[in-house]
C-alpha positions as CSV (number, residue, x, y, z in Angstrom):
1,M,0.3,-0.4,-0.3
2,K,1.1,3.1,-1.2
3,M,2.5,5.7,2.2
4,T,-0.1,8.5,0.4
5,T,-3.0,6.0,1.4
6,V,-2.0,5.0,4.4
7,I,-2.4,8.7,5.4
8,A,-5.6,9.4,3.7
9,T,-7.0,6.7,5.6
10,A,-5.5,7.6,9.1
11,I,-6.9,10.7,8.6
12,A,-10.4,9.8,7.3
13,V,-10.7,7.0,10.4
14,S,-9.4,10.1,12.7
15,V,-12.0,12.0,11.5
16,S,-14.7,9.7,11.8
17,L,-13.6,9.5,16.0
18,I,-14.4,13.6,16.5
19,P,-18.1,13.1,18.3
20,H,-20.1,15.8,16.5
21,A,-22.0,18.6,18.4
22,P,-25.7,18.0,18.2
23,A,-27.9,20.1,16.1
24,A,-29.1,23.1,17.8
25,Q,-32.8,22.5,19.6
26,A,-34.9,24.3,17.9
27,T,-36.7,27.1,20.0
28,A,-40.1,26.4,21.2
29,P,-43.0,28.5,19.9
30,T,-44.6,30.5,23.0
31,I,-48.2,32.3,23.2
32,S,-48.8,35.6,25.3
33,P,-51.7,37.7,26.8
34,G,-52.0,40.1,23.8
35,D,-51.3,37.5,20.8
36,R,-53.0,37.5,17.9
37,I,-55.0,33.9,17.2
38,D,-57.1,33.0,14.0
39,Y,-59.7,30.0,15.0
40,V,-59.4,28.3,11.2
41,T,-62.4,26.5,10.1
42,D,-62.1,23.0,8.2
43,D,-63.2,24.8,5.3
44,G,-60.4,27.1,5.0
45,S,-62.8,30.3,6.5
46,A,-60.8,32.0,9.1
47,S,-61.4,34.9,12.1
48,F,-59.4,35.9,14.6
49,C,-59.3,37.3,18.3
50,T,-56.9,38.1,21.0
51,T,-55.5,35.7,23.6
52,G,-56.4,37.1,27.4
53,Y,-54.5,35.1,29.5
54,V,-51.8,32.1,29.7
55,Y,-50.8,29.3,31.5
56,T,-49.2,26.1,31.9
57,G,-51.2,23.1,33.0
58,T,-50.1,20.4,35.9
59,D,-50.1,18.1,32.6
60,G,-47.5,20.4,31.4
61,H,-49.5,21.7,28.0
62,A,-49.5,25.3,27.6
63,Y,-53.1,26.8,27.5
64,A,-54.8,30.1,26.9
65,I,-57.9,32.0,27.9
66,T,-60.2,33.8,25.5
67,A,-63.2,34.9,24.6
68,G,-65.6,31.9,24.4
69,H,-67.2,33.7,20.9
70,C,-64.2,33.2,19.3
71,Q,-64.6,29.9,18.5
72,A,-66.5,29.4,15.4
73,D,-69.6,27.4,14.9
74,E,-67.7,25.7,12.3
75,P,-65.4,22.8,13.4
76,G,-61.7,24.2,13.1
77,H,-57.8,25.1,14.9
78,V,-56.3,28.4,16.6
79,I,-53.0,29.2,15.3
80,E,-50.9,32.2,17.1
81,E,-50.0,34.5,14.5
82,S,-46.3,35.4,15.5
83,S,-44.7,32.1,17.0
84,G,-47.7,29.8,14.5
85,A,-48.1,27.8,17.3
86,T,-51.7,25.7,17.1
87,G,-54.2,24.7,19.3
88,R,-57.7,23.5,19.6
89,F,-61.1,24.9,21.7
90,I,-61.3,22.6,24.5
91,N,-63.8,24.6,26.7
92,A,-66.3,27.5,25.8
93,V,-69.2,28.7,27.7
94,V,-71.1,31.5,26.2
95,A,-74.3,33.1,27.6
96,P,-76.7,34.4,26.2
97,P,-77.0,38.0,24.6
98,R,-77.1,40.9,27.3
99,S,-77.5,38.1,30.3
100,G,-73.9,39.5,31.9
101,G,-73.0,36.2,31.9
102,P,-69.7,34.2,31.1
103,D,-67.9,34.4,27.1
104,Y,-64.6,32.5,28.0
105,G,-63.1,29.8,25.7
106,L,-59.8,28.1,26.7
107,I,-57.5,26.6,24.2
108,D,-54.8,23.8,24.2
109,F,-51.6,24.6,22.7
110,G,-50.2,20.9,24.0
111,P,-47.2,20.4,25.6
112,D,-44.3,22.1,23.0
113,V,-45.9,25.4,23.6
114,V,-44.2,27.8,26.0
115,S,-46.8,30.1,27.9
116,R,-45.2,33.7,28.7
117,P,-47.0,36.1,31.1
118,A,-45.7,39.1,29.3
119,S,-47.0,41.2,25.9
120,G,-44.3,44.0,24.9
121,T,-43.3,45.7,27.5
122,I,-45.8,44.5,29.8
123,G,-44.9,41.6,32.4
124,F,-47.7,40.1,33.8
125,A,-48.1,38.5,37.2
126,T,-49.3,34.8,37.5
127,D,-51.8,35.7,40.0
128,S,-53.8,32.9,41.9
129,P,-56.3,33.0,41.8
130,A,-56.9,36.3,39.7
131,P,-57.4,39.6,41.4
132,V,-61.2,40.2,42.3
133,V,-63.0,43.4,39.9
134,Q,-64.1,46.6,42.0
135,V,-66.1,48.8,40.6
136,G,-64.2,52.2,40.4
137,Q,-60.8,50.4,39.7
138,D,-58.7,52.3,36.8
139,V,-57.8,49.4,34.2
140,C,-56.5,49.0,31.2
141,R,-56.9,46.7,28.0
142,L,-55.0,45.3,25.1
143,G,-56.8,44.1,21.8
144,V,-54.3,43.5,18.8
145,S,-56.7,46.1,16.4
146,S,-56.5,49.0,18.5
147,R,-54.1,48.6,21.2
148,T,-53.6,49.7,24.4
149,H,-56.2,51.6,26.1
150,C,-56.9,52.9,30.0
151,G,-60.4,53.6,31.5
152,T,-62.1,52.9,34.9
153,V,-64.5,50.4,36.1
154,A,-68.2,51.5,35.8
155,Y,-70.7,49.2,37.1
156,R,-71.2,45.4,37.0
157,Y,-73.5,43.7,33.9
158,G,-75.2,40.6,35.6
159,D,-73.5,37.8,37.4
160,E,-69.8,37.9,35.3
161,Q,-69.8,41.0,33.6
162,F,-68.1,44.4,34.3
163,M,-69.0,48.1,31.7
164,T,-66.0,50.3,31.5
165,T,-66.2,54.2,30.3
166,D,-63.9,56.5,29.7
167,M,-62.1,54.3,26.6
168,P,-62.0,54.2,22.8
169,A,-64.7,52.7,20.5
170,S,-63.6,48.6,20.4
171,V,-62.6,47.2,17.1
172,P,-63.3,43.5,15.7
173,G,-60.4,41.4,16.7
174,D,-60.2,42.6,20.3
175,S,-62.4,40.3,21.8
176,G,-60.4,38.0,24.0
177,G,-57.8,40.2,25.3
178,P,-56.4,40.8,28.9
179,V,-57.8,43.4,30.9
180,W,-55.7,44.6,34.0
181,V,-55.1,46.9,36.6
182,T,-51.5,48.6,38.1
183,D,-50.7,47.7,41.7
184,D,-48.9,50.7,43.7
185,D,-45.3,49.2,42.4
186,G,-46.1,49.1,38.9
187,Q,-46.7,45.4,38.5
188,A,-49.9,44.4,36.1
189,H,-52.5,42.0,37.1
190,I,-54.9,40.6,34.9
191,I,-58.4,40.7,35.9
192,G,-60.6,40.1,33.1
193,I,-61.1,39.1,29.1
194,W,-62.4,41.8,27.2
195,L,-65.2,41.1,25.2
196,G,-66.4,44.2,22.7
197,E,-69.1,46.8,23.7
198,K,-72.8,47.7,24.9
199,A,-75.0,50.6,24.2
200,S,-77.3,52.2,27.1
201,A,-80.6,51.0,26.8
202,D,-81.6,54.6,24.9
203,S,-78.1,54.2,23.3
204,S,-77.2,57.2,24.5
205,R,-73.6,56.2,25.9
206,R,-71.3,53.5,24.7
207,Y,-69.8,51.0,27.1
208,G,-66.4,48.8,27.1
209,R,-67.3,45.4,28.1
210,F,-65.5,42.3,30.0
211,A,-65.2,39.5,31.8
212,S,-64.4,38.5,35.0
213,L,-60.6,36.0,34.6
214,R,-61.0,34.5,37.8
215,A,-64.6,33.3,37.4
216,A,-63.4,32.1,34.3
217,L,-60.9,30.2,35.4
218,D,-63.7,28.5,37.9
219,I,-65.5,27.6,34.9
220,L,-62.9,26.2,32.9
221,T,-60.2,24.8,34.6
């Protein structure tokens, strides 16, 4: 055997013995309050809403709470717009219109998605149980269509909902977004799930409308 052949063979064997570094693990997709979520039906039509609250269950799955009416009547699935995470509604409770009852939906994104309680520069506290809503509180909301606005809790509406004043009109797509209060230390605490608007009986006044997160957690989880 020629010397050059022996040297080449030795180099090949040496290279094969060098351990290869494992491929970098792909970053897991995330879900957060304020994310846009698209509900895509099996026939391809779509509508969108906002994520209100996220958490990781005891089963290791990432879950999100949004408005129950964000689930269309047709079968389908949910896609988080930024990360591409996919999930499905596993529970939705929607009371009759103008009843002030529950309007909540629970989405299971599975074990390969990370729930992150932050939206942009807002880091939300992971309160358990969620804070109680109080009339007169200053609150803010976040929706993917109209972004962030703040106002005041005006009055309770039915068993589960609350009305707000001093906010601009809610836009389709805002439904399901987080409603929160900020404590003296600047920490944001989610207290509700945004639902949209309601006009007074004589249509002279317009109110924002959200449902209690505490009630949503009691009903859905």
